[in-house]
C-alpha positions in Angstrom: -1.0 35.4 50.8 -4.4 35.6 49.2 -6.1 32.3 48.5 -7.4 31.5 44.9 -11.0 32.4 44.1 -13.3 30.3 46.2 -16.2 28.2 44.8 -19.4 30.1 44.3 -21.1 28.2 47.0 -19.7 26.9 50.3 -20.5 23.2 50.5 -20.7 20.3 52.9 -18.4 17.7 51.4 -18.4 14.0 52.4 -14.8 12.7 52.0 -14.8 9.0 51.0 -11.5 7.2 51.4 -9.8 4.0 52.5 -7.4 3.7 55.5 -4.3 3.4 53.3 -5.0 6.9 52.0 -5.9 8.4 55.4 -3.1 11.0 55.3 -4.3 12.2 51.9 -7.9 12.4 53.2 -6.7 14.6 56.2 -4.7 16.9 53.9 -7.7 17.3 51.5 -10.0 18.0 54.4 -7.8 20.8 55.6 -7.6 22.3 52.1 -11.4 22.1 51.9 -11.8 24.0 55.2 -9.2 26.6 53.9 -11.5 27.2 51.0 -14.5 27.7 53.3 -16.1 24.3 52.8 -17.1 21.8 55.6 -15.2 18.6 55.2 -16.9 15.5 56.8 -14.3 12.8 57.6 -15.5 10.0 59.9 -12.3 9.8 61.9 -12.7 13.5 62.7 -16.3 13.3 63.8 -17.0 9.9 65.2 -16.2 9.0 68.8 -15.1 5.5 69.9 -18.0 3.1 69.8 -20.4 5.3 67.7 -22.2 3.7 64.8 -20.2 4.4 61.6 -22.9 3.1 59.3 -25.5 5.5 60.7 -23.0 8.4 60.5 -22.2 7.5 56.8 -25.9 7.3 55.9 -26.7 10.7 57.4 -23.6 12.5 56.1 -23.6 10.9 52.7 -27.2 11.8 52.0 -27.0 15.3 53.4 -23.8 16.3 51.7 -23.6 18.7 48.8 -20.8 16.6 47.3 -19.1 13.3 47.9 -15.3 13.6 47.3 -13.7 10.3 46.5 -10.0 10.0 47.3 -8.9 7.7 44.5 -6.2 5.0 44.5 -6.1 1.3 43.6 -6.7 0.4 47.2 -9.7 2.7 47.4 -11.2 1.2 44.2 -10.8 -2.4 45.7 -12.2 -1.6 49.1 -15.9 -2.9 49.5 -17.1 0.0 51.7 -15.5 2.6 49.5 -17.2 1.0 46.5 -20.6 1.4 48.2 -20.0 5.1 48.9 -18.6 5.7 45.4 -21.4 3.9 43.5 -24.1 5.6 45.5 -22.6 9.0 44.7 -22.3 8.1 41.0 -25.9 7.0 41.0 -27.0 10.3 42.5 -24.8 12.3 40.0 -26.3 10.5 37.1 -29.8 11.2 38.2 -31.1 14.0 40.4 -27.8 15.6 41.5 -25.4 16.5 38.7 -21.9 17.3 40.0 -22.6 15.4 43.2 -19.4 13.3 42.9 -15.9 14.7 42.9 -12.9 12.5 42.1 -9.4 13.4 43.4 -6.7 10.9 42.4 -3.8 10.7 45.0 -2.1 7.7 43.3 -2.0 6.4 39.7 -5.1 4.3 39.1 -7.7 3.4 36.4 -11.4 4.0 37.1 -14.0 1.5 36.1 -15.5 2.2 32.6 -18.8 3.6 34.1 -16.9 6.2 36.1 -14.0 7.0 33.8 -15.8 9.9 32.1 -15.9 12.0 35.3 -13.4 14.9 35.4 -10.8 14.4 38.1 -8.0 16.2 39.9 -4.6 14.4 40.0 -2.4 15.2 43.0 0.3 12.5 42.7 3.9 12.9 41.5 4.0 16.7 42.3 5.2 18.7 45.2 2.8 20.1 47.9 2.6 23.6 46.4 1.6 22.2 43.0 -0.8 19.8 44.5 -2.4 22.7 46.5 -2.7 24.8 43.3 -4.3 21.9 41.4 -6.8 21.1 44.1 -7.9 24.7 44.6 -8.2 25.2 40.9 -10.2 22.0 40.6 -12.6 23.1 43.4 -13.0 26.6 42.0 -13.5 25.5 38.4 -16.2 22.9 39.0 -18.9 25.1 37.4 -16.5 27.1 35.2 -18.4 26.1 32.0 -21.4 28.0 33.2 -19.4 31.2 33.5 -18.2 31.1 29.8 -21.5 31.0 28.0 -25.2 30.4 28.6 -27.7 28.9 26.2 -28.5 31.4 23.4 -25.0 33.0 23.4 -22.7 32.5 20.5 -19.9 30.0 21.2 -16.4 31.3 21.1 -14.8 30.7 17.7 -12.0 31.9 15.5 -12.3 29.5 12.6 -10.7 31.4 9.6 -11.8 29.1 6.8 -15.0 29.5 4.9 -16.5 26.1 4.0 -17.1 26.2 0.2 -20.7 26.3 -1.0 -20.1 23.2 -3.0 -18.7 20.9 -0.2 -19.2 17.4 -1.5 -18.1 13.8 -0.9 -16.9 13.9 2.7 -19.8 12.6 4.8 -17.9 9.4 5.6 -14.8 11.4 6.7 -16.9 13.6 8.9 -18.4 10.5 10.5 -15.0 9.0 11.0 -13.8 12.2 12.7 -16.8 12.3 15.0 -16.3 8.6 15.9 -12.6 9.2 16.6 -13.1 12.3 18.8 -15.9 10.8 20.9 -14.1 7.4 21.5 -13.0 8.5 25.0 -15.1 9.9 27.8 -13.3 11.8 30.4 -10.0 12.4 28.7 -8.6 14.3 25.8 -9.2 12.9 22.3 -6.8 13.7 19.5 -7.6 12.9 15.8 -5.2 13.5 12.9 -6.4 14.2 9.4 -3.6 13.3 7.0 -3.3 13.0 3.2 -2.0 14.5 0.0 -1.6 18.3 -0.2 -4.6 19.8 -1.8 -6.9 16.9 -0.8 -9.0 19.2 1.4 -7.9 18.4 5.0 -8.1 22.0 6.2 -11.5 22.5 4.5 -12.8 19.3 6.1 -11.6 20.4 9.6 -13.4 23.7 9.1 -16.5 21.8 7.9 -16.4 19.6 11.0 -16.1 22.7 13.3 -19.0 24.4 11.5 -21.2 21.3 11.6 -20.6 20.6 15.3 -20.1 24.1 16.6 -23.1 23.8 18.8 -21.5 20.8 20.6 -18.7 23.0 21.9 -18.4 26.1 24.1 -15.4 27.1 22.0 -13.9 26.1 18.7 -10.4 27.4 18.3 -8.1 27.4 15.2 -4.4 27.1 15.9 -1.8 27.6 13.1 0.5 24.6 13.7 3.1 25.1 11.0 5.4 26.9 13.4 6.1 27.0 17.1 5.5 30.8 17.2 2.1 30.6 15.7 1.0 27.8 18.0 2.1 29.7 21.0 0.4 32.9 19.9 -2.9 31.2 19.1 -3.0 29.2 22.3 -2.4 32.4 24.3 -5.2 34.0 22.2 -7.5 31.3 23.3 -6.6 31.9 26.9 -7.3 35.6 26.6 -10.7 34.9 24.9 -11.8 32.6 27.7 -10.5 35.0 30.4 -8.0 32.5 31.5 -5.1 34.9 31.2 -4.7 38.6 31.0 -4.3 39.8 27.4 -1.2 41.8 28.4 0.5 38.9 30.2 3.9 37.7 29.1 3.7 34.9 26.6 5.6 32.2 28.5 3.6 32.8 31.7 0.3 33.0 29.8 1.0 29.9 27.7 1.8 27.9 30.9 -1.4 29.0 32.4 -3.4 28.1 29.3 -1.9 24.6 29.0 -2.8 23.9 32.7 -6.3 25.2 32.2 -6.7 23.0 29.2 -5.6 20.0 31.2 -8.1 20.8 34.0 -10.9 22.5 32.1 -10.9 21.2 28.5 -14.5 20.2 28.6 -16.5 21.5 25.6 -13.4 22.7 23.6 -12.6 21.8 20.1 -9.0 22.7 19.2 -8.0 22.5 15.5 -4.2 22.4 14.9 -3.9 23.2 11.2 -1.0 22.1 9.0 1.0 20.3 11.7 4.5 19.3 10.7 5.0 16.2 12.8 4.2 14.7 16.2 7.5 15.7 17.8 7.0 19.5 17.2 3.3 19.4 18.0 3.3 17.4 21.2 4.5 20.2 23.7 1.5 22.3 22.7 -1.2 19.6 23.0 -3.4 19.2 26.2 -1.9 16.5 28.4 -5.2 15.8 30.1 -8.8 17.0 30.4 -11.6 16.4 27.9 -10.8 18.7 25.0 -11.3 17.4 21.5 -8.3 18.0 19.3 -8.4 17.8 15.5 -5.2 18.3 13.6 -4.4 18.4 9.9 -1.1 17.3 8.4 0.6 16.1 5.3 2.6 13.6 7.4 1.2 10.2 8.1 3.1 9.2 11.3 0.6 10.0 14.0 -0.4 6.7 15.7 1.8 7.3 18.7 -0.1 10.5 19.5 -3.5 10.6 17.7 -6.1 8.5 16.0 -5.3 9.0 12.3 -8.0 9.5 9.7 -6.6 9.4 6.1 -8.4 11.8 3.8 -8.5 10.2 0.4 -8.8 11.6 -3.1 -12.2 12.0 -4.7 -13.5 9.1 -6.8 -14.4 10.2 -10.3 -18.1 10.4 -9.6 -17.6 12.8 -6.6 -15.1 14.8 -8.6 -17.6 15.1 -11.5 -20.4 16.1 -9.0 -18.2 19.0 -7.8 -17.2 20.1 -11.3 -20.8 20.2 -12.5 -22.1 21.9 -9.3 -19.3 24.5 -9.4 -19.6 25.3 -13.2 -23.3 24.6 -13.7 -22.6 22.4 -16.7 -25.2 19.7 -16.1 -24.9 18.3 -19.7 -21.2 17.4 -19.4 -21.4 14.5 -17.0 -19.2 12.1 -19.1 -16.6 14.9 -19.7 -16.7 15.8 -16.0 -15.9 12.2 -15.0 -13.1 11.9 -17.5 -11.6 15.3 -16.3 -11.9 14.2 -12.7 -9.9 11.1 -13.4 -7.3 13.2 -15.4 -7.0 15.5 -12.3 -6.4 12.4 -10.1 -9.3 13.2 -7.8 -7.4 16.1 -6.2 -9.9 18.6 -4.9 -7.6 21.6 -5.3 -7.0 20.8 -8.9 -10.8 20.5 -9.4 -11.3 23.9 -7.9 -8.7 25.4 -10.2 -10.3 23.8 -13.2 -13.8 24.9 -12.3 -12.6 28.5 -11.6 -10.8 28.6 -15.0 -14.0 27.4 -16.8 -16.1 29.9 -15.0 -13.7 32.8 -15.5 -13.4 32.3 -19.2 -16.9 30.8 -19.7 -15.6 27.7 -21.5 -16.8 24.1 -21.3 -15.3 21.3 -19.3 -14.4 19.7 -22.6 -12.4 22.7 -23.7 -10.5 22.8 -20.4 -9.8 19.1 -20.7 -8.2 19.6 -24.1 -6.2 22.6 -23.0 -5.0 20.8 -19.9 -4.0 17.7 -21.8 -1.9 19.8 -24.1 -0.1 21.7 -21.3 -0.8 20.3 -17.8 2.1 22.2 -16.2 0.7 25.5 -17.3 -2.8 24.8 -16.0 -1.6 23.4 -12.7 0.0 26.8 -12.0 -2.8 29.3 -13.0 -2.6 31.7 -10.0 -5.7 33.6 -10.9 -7.8 30.4 -10.4 -6.3 29.2 -7.1 -8.7 29.5 -4.1 -7.6 32.3 -1.8 -8.7 30.2 1.2 -6.0 27.6 0.4 -2.6 28.6 1.9 -2.6 32.1 0.6 -3.7 31.1 -2.9 -1.1 28.5 -3.7 -1.7 26.7 -7.0 -1.4 22.9 -7.3 2.0 23.3 -8.9 3.4 25.6 -6.3 1.9 23.5 -3.5 3.7 20.4 -4.7 6.9 22.3 -5.6 7.0 23.8 -2.1 6.5 20.4 -0.6 9.4 19.0 -2.6 11.6 21.8 -1.5 10.7 21.2 2.2 11.3 17.5 1.8 14.8 18.3 0.4 15.6 20.3 3.5 15.0 17.1 5.5 17.0 14.9 3.1 18.9 16.3 0.1 18.3 13.0 -1.8 14.5 13.5 -1.7 14.4 15.9 -4.6 16.4 13.9 -7.2 14.7 10.8 -6.0 11.2 12.1 -6.6 12.2 13.4 -10.0 13.5 9.9 -10.9 10.3 8.4 -9.7 8.2 10.9 -11.6 9.9 9.9 -14.9 8.9 6.3 -14.5 5.6 4.9 -15.5 2.6 5.8 -13.3 2.8 2.5 -11.5 3.9 1.3 -8.1 7.7 1.4 -8.2 9.6 -1.3 -6.3 12.1 0.3 -3.9 14.7 -2.4 -5.0 15.0 -0.4 -8.3 16.9 2.2 -6.3 18.5 0.0 -3.7 19.9 -2.6 -6.2 20.2 -0.4 -9.3 21.4 2.9 -7.8 24.9 2.6 -9.2 23.5 3.4 -12.7 22.0 6.6 -11.5 25.2 8.6 -11.0 27.7 8.7 -8.2 26.0 11.4 -6.2 22.6 9.9 -6.0 24.0 6.4 -5.6 26.0 7.5 -2.6 23.0 9.3 -1.1 20.7 6.2 -1.4 23.2 3.7 0.1 22.5 1.9 3.3 19.6 3.6 5.0 19.7 6.6 2.7 16.9 5.3 0.5 14.5 4.8 3.5 15.4 8.2 4.9 14.7 9.9 1.5 11.4 8.1 1.2 10.5 9.2 4.8 11.2 12.8 3.9 8.9 12.6 0.9 6.2 10.9 3.0 6.5 13.6 5.6 5.0 16.0 3.0 2.6 13.4 1.5 4.4 13.3 -1.8 4.6 9.5 -2.1 2.6 6.6 -0.8 4.4 3.5 0.4 2.8 0.1 0.0 3.5 -3.6 0.1 2.4 -5.4 -3.0 1.7 -9.1 -2.6 2.8 -11.3 -5.5 -0.2 -12.4 -7.6 0.9 -16.0 -7.5 2.7 -16.4 -4.3 1.1 -14.6 -1.3 4.2 -15.2 0.8 6.2 -12.8 -1.5 5.6 -9.1 -1.1 7.5 -6.1 -2.4 8.0 -2.7 -0.9 6.9 -0.1 -3.4 6.1 3.6 -3.6 3.5 5.4 -5.7 3.2 9.0 -6.9 -0.1 10.9 -7.5 -0.2 11.8 -11.2 -0.2 15.5 -10.6 2.8 15.2 -8.2 4.6 13.3 -11.1 3.9 16.2 -13.5 5.1 18.8 -11.1 8.2 16.9 -10.1 9.1 16.0 -13.7 9.2 19.6 -14.9 11.9 20.4 -12.4 14.3 19.2 -15.1 14.7 20.2 -18.8 13.6 17.8 -21.5 17.2 16.9 -22.2 17.8 16.2 -18.5 14.6 14.1 -18.4 15.9 12.0 -21.3 19.2 11.5 -19.6 17.5 10.4 -16.3 15.2 8.0 -18.1 18.3 6.5 -19.9 19.9 6.1 -16.5 16.8 4.4 -15.2 16.7 2.0 -18.1 20.3 1.1 -17.3 19.4 0.6 -13.6 16.5 -1.7 -14.6 18.7 -3.6 -17.0 21.3 -4.2 -14.4 18.8 -5.7 -11.9 16.4 -7.5 -14.3 16.6 -11.2 -13.7 17.8 -12.5 -17.0 16.9 -16.1 -15.9 13.2 -15.0 -15.9 13.2 -16.1 -19.5 13.0 -19.7 -18.3 13.1 -19.9 -14.5 9.8 -19.3 -12.6 11.7 -18.5 -9.4 12.5 -15.1 -10.9 9.0 -14.2 -12.2 7.8 -12.3 -9.1 10.6 -9.8 -9.5 10.0 -9.6 -13.2 6.3 -8.9 -12.5 7.1 -5.9 -10.4 9.4 -4.5 -13.1 7.3 -5.2 -16.1 5.2 -2.0 -16.5 8.0 0.4 -15.7 10.6 -1.4 -17.8 8.2 -1.5 -20.8 7.6 2.3 -20.5 11.3 2.9 -20.8 11.7 1.0 -24.1 10.5 4.0 -26.1 13.9 5.6 -25.7 16.4 5.6 -28.5 17.9 2.1 -28.7 21.0 1.5 -26.6 22.5 -1.5 -24.8 20.1 -1.1 -21.8 16.9 -0.7 -23.8 17.7 -3.6 -26.2 18.3 -5.8 -23.2 15.0 -4.7 -21.5 13.1 -5.4 -24.7 14.6 -8.9 -24.8 13.8 -9.5 -21.1 10.2 -8.3 -21.5 9.6 -10.5 -24.5 11.0 -13.5 -22.7 8.8 -12.8 -19.7 5.7 -12.7 -21.8 6.7 -15.9 -23.6 7.6 -18.0 -20.6 5.7 -16.6 -17.7 2.5 -15.4 -19.4 2.2 -17.4 -22.6 1.2 -14.3 -24.4 3.0 -15.1 -27.7 1.5 -12.3 -29.8 2.9 -9.7 -27.4 6.2 -11.5 -27.2 6.5 -11.8 -30.9 6.1 -8.0 -31.3 8.7 -7.3 -28.6 11.2 -9.7 -30.2 10.8 -7.9 -33.5 11.5 -4.6 -31.7 14.5 -6.2 -29.9 15.9 -7.5 -33.2 15.6 -4.0 -34.9 17.3 -2.4 -31.9 20.0 -5.0 -31.7 20.9 -4.7 -35.3 21.0 -0.9 -34.9 23.1 -0.9 -31.8 25.3 -4.0 -32.2 25.0 -4.8 -35.9 23.0 -7.5 -37.9 25.7 -10.1 -37.6 26.6 -9.7 -33.9 26.5 -12.2 -31.1 23.8 -10.0 -29.4 21.6 -10.2 -32.5 22.1 -13.9 -32.8 20.8 -14.3 -29.2 17.7 -12.3 -30.1 17.1 -14.6 -33.1 17.6 -17.7 -31.0 15.2 -16.6 -28.3 12.6 -15.5 -30.8 12.9 -18.9 -32.5 12.4 -20.6 -29.1 9.2 -18.6 -28.6 7.8 -19.8 -31.9 8.8 -23.4 -31.0 7.1 -22.9 -27.6 3.9 -21.8 -29.3 4.0 -24.7 -31.8 5.1 -22.7 -34.9 7.8 -25.1 -36.0 8.5 -23.7 -39.4 9.0 -20.1 -38.1 11.2 -21.4 -35.4 13.3 -23.4 -37.8 13.9 -20.3 -40.1 15.0 -18.1 -37.1 17.2 -20.9 -35.7 19.0 -21.2 -39.0 19.6 -17.5 -39.1 20.9 -17.5 -35.6 23.2 -20.5 -36.3 24.7 -18.9 -39.3 25.7 -15.8 -37.3 26.9 -17.8 -34.3 29.1 -20.1 -36.3 30.7 -17.1 -38.0 31.0 -14.8 -34.9 31.3 -17.3 -32.0 32.8 -20.3 -33.7 31.5 -23.8 -34.1 32.6 -25.1 -30.7 31.0 -22.3 -28.7 28.3 -23.5 -26.2 25.8 -20.9 -27.7 26.4 -22.3 -31.1 25.7 -25.8 -29.9 22.5 -24.7 -28.2 21.2 -23.2 -31.5 22.4 -26.3 -33.4 20.5 -28.6 -31.0 17.3 -26.5 -31.2 17.4 -26.4 -35.0 17.8 -30.1 -35.1 14.8 -30.4 -32.9 12.7 -28.4 -35.4 14.0 -30.5 -38.3 13.1 -33.6 -36.3 9.5 -32.3 -35.7 9.2 -31.7 -39.4 9.9 -35.4 -39.9 13.4 -35.1 -41.4 15.0 -37.5 -38.9 18.1 -38.4 -41.0 18.9 -34.7 -41.4 18.4 -34.0 -37.7 20.4 -36.8 -36.3 24.0 -35.6 -37.2 23.1 -32.1 -35.9 22.0 -33.6 -32.6 25.2 -35.7 -32.3 27.3 -32.7 -33.2 25.6 -30.5 -30.5 25.9 -33.3 -27.9 29.6 -33.7 -28.6 30.2 -30.0 -28.0 28.3 -30.0 -24.7 29.9 -33.2 -23.5 33.3 -31.8 -24.2 32.6 -28.4 -22.4 30.5 -29.6 -19.4 28.9 -33.0 -19.2 26.8 -31.9 -16.2 25.3 -28.7 -17.8 21.7 -28.0 -18.5 22.6 -27.8 -22.2 24.0 -31.3 -22.1 20.9 -32.7 -20.4 18.7 -31.0 -23.1 20.8 -32.5 -25.9 20.6 -36.0 -24.3 16.8 -35.7 -24.1 16.5 -34.4 -27.7 18.6 -37.1 -29.2 16.7 -39.7 -27.1 13.5 -38.4 -28.7 14.9 -38.9 -32.1 15.8 -42.5 -31.3 12.3 -43.0 -29.9 10.8 -41.7 -33.2 13.1 -44.2 -35.0 11.7 -47.0 -32.7 15.2 -47.5 -31.2 13.8 -47.8 -27.7 17.0 -49.3 -26.2 19.1 -46.3 -27.2 16.3 -43.8 -26.3 15.9 -45.3 -22.8 19.7 -45.2 -22.1 19.8 -41.5 -23.0 16.6 -40.6 -21.1 17.9 -42.3 -18.0 21.3 -40.7 -18.4 19.6 -37.3 -18.7 17.4 -37.9 -15.6 20.4 -39.1 -13.5 22.5 -36.1 -14.4 19.6 -33.7 -14.0 18.8 -34.9 -10.5 22.4 -34.5 -9.5 23.1 -31.2 -11.2 19.9 -29.2 -11.1 17.8 -31.1 -8.5 14.8 -33.5 -8.8 12.3 -30.6 -8.5 13.9 -28.3 -11.0 11.6 -26.6 -13.5 13.6 -28.3 -16.3 13.0 -31.8 -15.1 9.4 -32.2 -16.6 10.9 -31.7 -20.1 12.8 -34.9 -19.7 10.2 -36.7 -17.6 7.3 -36.3 -20.1 9.5 -37.6 -23.0 10.6 -40.5 -20.8 6.9 -41.2 -20.0 6.1 -41.5 -23.7 8.8 -44.2 -24.0 7.6 -46.1 -21.0 4.1 -46.1 -22.4 5.4 -47.4 -25.7 7.2 -50.2 -23.8 3.9 -51.1 -22.1 5.1 -49.9 -18.6 2.0 -47.9 -18.1 2.0 -47.7 -14.3 5.5 -46.4 -14.3 4.6 -44.0 -17.2 1.7 -42.6 -15.1 3.9 -42.1 -12.1 6.4 -40.2 -14.3 3.7 -38.0 -15.9 2.2 -37.2 -12.5 5.6 -36.3 -11.2 6.2 -33.9 -14.1 2.7 -32.4 -13.6 3.4 -31.8 -9.9 6.7 -30.0 -10.7 5.0 -27.8 -13.4 2.2 -26.8 -11.0 4.8 -25.9 -8.3 6.7 -23.6 -10.7 4.2 -22.3 -13.2 0.9 -22.3 -11.3 -2.4 -23.8 -12.5 -3.2 -21.6 -15.6 0.1 -21.7 -17.5 0.5 -23.2 -21.0 3.2 -25.6 -19.7 1.0 -26.8 -16.8 -1.9 -27.2 -19.2 0.2 -29.3 -21.5 1.2 -31.6 -18.6 -2.5 -32.1 -17.7 -3.2 -32.9 -21.4 -0.3 -35.4 -21.6 -1.5 -37.2 -18.4 -5.1 -37.1 -19.7 -4.1 -38.7 -23.0 -2.2 -41.4 -21.2 -5.1 -42.2 -18.8 -7.4 -42.4 -21.8 -5.1 -44.8 -23.6 -5.0 -47.2 -20.6 -8.8 -47.2 -20.2 -9.3 -44.7 -17.3 -11.7 -42.4 -19.1 -13.0 -40.8 -15.9 -9.5 -39.9 -14.7 -8.6 -38.8 -18.2 -11.6 -36.4 -18.5 -10.7 -34.7 -15.2 -7.2 -33.9 -16.5 -8.3 -33.0 -20.0 -11.0 -30.6 -18.9 -8.5 -28.9 -16.7 -6.0 -28.7 -19.6 -8.7 -27.3 -21.9 -9.8 -24.6 -19.4 -6.1 -23.5 -18.9 -5.4 -23.6 -22.7 -8.4 -21.4 -23.5 -7.2 -18.8 -21.0 -3.5 -19.0 -22.0 -3.3 -19.7 -25.8 -6.8 -19.5 -27.1 -9.4 -21.7 -28.7 -7.8 -21.7 -32.1 -4.4 -23.1 -31.1 -3.6 -26.5 -32.3 -2.8 -27.8 -28.8 -6.2 -26.6 -27.6 -8.0 -28.4 -30.5 -6.1 -31.6 -29.7 -7.2 -31.4 -26.1 -10.8 -30.8 -27.0 -10.8 -33.8 -29.3 -9.3 -36.0 -26.5 -11.9 -34.7 -24.1 -14.7 -35.6 -26.5 -13.2 -39.1 -26.8 -13.2 -39.5 -23.0 -16.9 -38.4 -22.9 -17.7 -41.0 -25.6 -16.1 -43.8 -23.5 -18.1 -42.7 -20.5 -21.4 -43.0 -22.5 -21.9 -39.2 -22.7 -22.2 -39.0 -26.5 -24.3 -35.8 -26.6 -21.7 -33.9 -24.6 -18.9 -35.3 -26.8 -20.8 -34.2 -29.9 -21.2 -30.7 -28.4 -17.5 -30.3 -27.8 -16.6 -31.5 -31.3 -19.1 -29.0 -32.8 -17.9 -26.2 -30.6 -14.2 -26.7 -31.6 -14.8 -28.1 -35.0 -12.7 -31.2 -34.4 -13.2 -34.8 -35.3 -12.2 -38.0 -33.5 -8.6 -37.7 -32.5 -6.2 -40.6 -33.0 -4.8 -41.6 -29.7 
């Protein structure tokens, strides 16, 4: 049988090994002799008693190569280390190629030697080991037989890099860093990102820019197994590794082995790879080739170093539009258009081509696009031919949606539903918790792991981004969300008729209504969930009023009132809620009475007592008529109306209303929150009547019930505590009053945070108390904090802000800082405040 092609030059080879690998050294020596080389092995040449050190010095220095038989034992042996390091030193200096590494057992070379190409003989049979070793010895100088300086490197790159290639210097640098991170073994880098973001063009640009660094740059169409096989065999034929007429299976096997052994100086670009599983069998398993792949999928970390290719920022997008169209004077328009196009390079190219073809301005295109985006996303005559056979933006995304649907049938209806929500991050719990409102078929498909699988299918084609959004107030709370690019939204949405879109949005409104935390009106524990739903719920309230949209309007208004303290916005939403409720349920319905009650509470919360009283009276009239006089809801409105009457100074009118409400709540549930509130409110009336004994009894009863029924740290407890503190101060129990005020403040901070109107009020209450008992320094600290929070939450003109400013000025006066006190009074136009 004929031996493989021998090395170009017969060589004297010093074999360096340790005693535990003696058998391997002997086998390698015989193989070297079979190839025509002279193998120097000390146990073959030294006689008993001869000087091994002298022999080593002579043979090592005179050899053409030193072949190191690698194993963990060899790497640890001191004499072997001397031989190996001496060879490496020579190879790094005057004698390139002097050292040869043959691994006979799995091992890891030290960093300084890891870049050397090696032959691995372990875990294979003898025939395979012999073939590997002979190929290794015959291919040591193979690179010199492919090209010489001055020759054109082998290349089949099919993509022309556009003349106006902008905004990717950082990405090119990231690719270079990723591909050169390893010395001595294959490096694989994956470019992933949204369709149309320019991954293929970027790969071609990298190959063009660094073509001189490689002896061959080869493009492999990775979208199918057949194209990968054909292109890899084509590489082998071009490099003379295989006969062009050889059968594909045999040729492919030969090419993959040669890549493993001789990948030095090769850049392989696998374009449009589907996923790691389908690509892996066609990647080099060893060697030093650089592999660059492009993909819409994101999941590559188990195989490659991923580099995400991001959308253009508006400045870069504008640079491209101006360079491509030559319209230097339209900078502002170009930036606005780039933002409209969502930074997607493919959409920019279509826009620029349209402007050039029709000779219109960027402003004209922007107007036309705004009027009919779907049409302009699908103008075939302006799609670049280099991009996937001239696919438009619309067809690109439509094709991706169809491919995702093949992986998971729920992917298509899911992305349509996502596209019809506001362009915000959408919490996945909308579809996990609210899916029953979306129809039986989709609800069933999204059950259990169905939602995650559908999202995974969409992510495989870069149609959605998944992200964890950390709550703005509590960093320990995060929500899994997905986000769609604006152009993906437009393409996905038009898959349904306008009537179907409306029906889907109505179903989405019902889904949100079913999962919206109604308690968010008052309970801070539910605000994180309400925060994530806020923008998308608000977007759905433009639908024709129905049960779901009216409820959403009410929830959104309550959230702004309680969580945000944005009373003007809440007021407008309550007005819309009332109009919708009257239309859907009727003007004298229980639902409309609830809207009136909550709207009244908002005015009370913001200090507008007269407006609150009027709305409470309207709500009470409806509730007494529709729900009856003994209904808990009727009693709640009765109690709150009495509170407004009390605040307007009509104590005798308010008292029987309070007593009536208290009797209803006591009869229904003497441990309820409503009963606790009624106790507190009647106690406040007694306090205003200077009946401190009755007031104290009711306050302490309310506190005792509250601590048992709702807990001592409930967000409701400060409402009772602060009122009780006022009584204690009036009774001269100032130390106890301060303790109660501080307890109330601590609970408010815990639930509302540091910049909420409720917390600001607690700071102000404590500050006023400290000022009254002579602690001006402590008072100023609390009042300045209250003032800062009130300015942010309710504004400088609000009555409570003005009161706090006056109190802060009084504290400054007592501290001898009269100029600062005068400045505050002038700024807020307030006089001395009566403590």
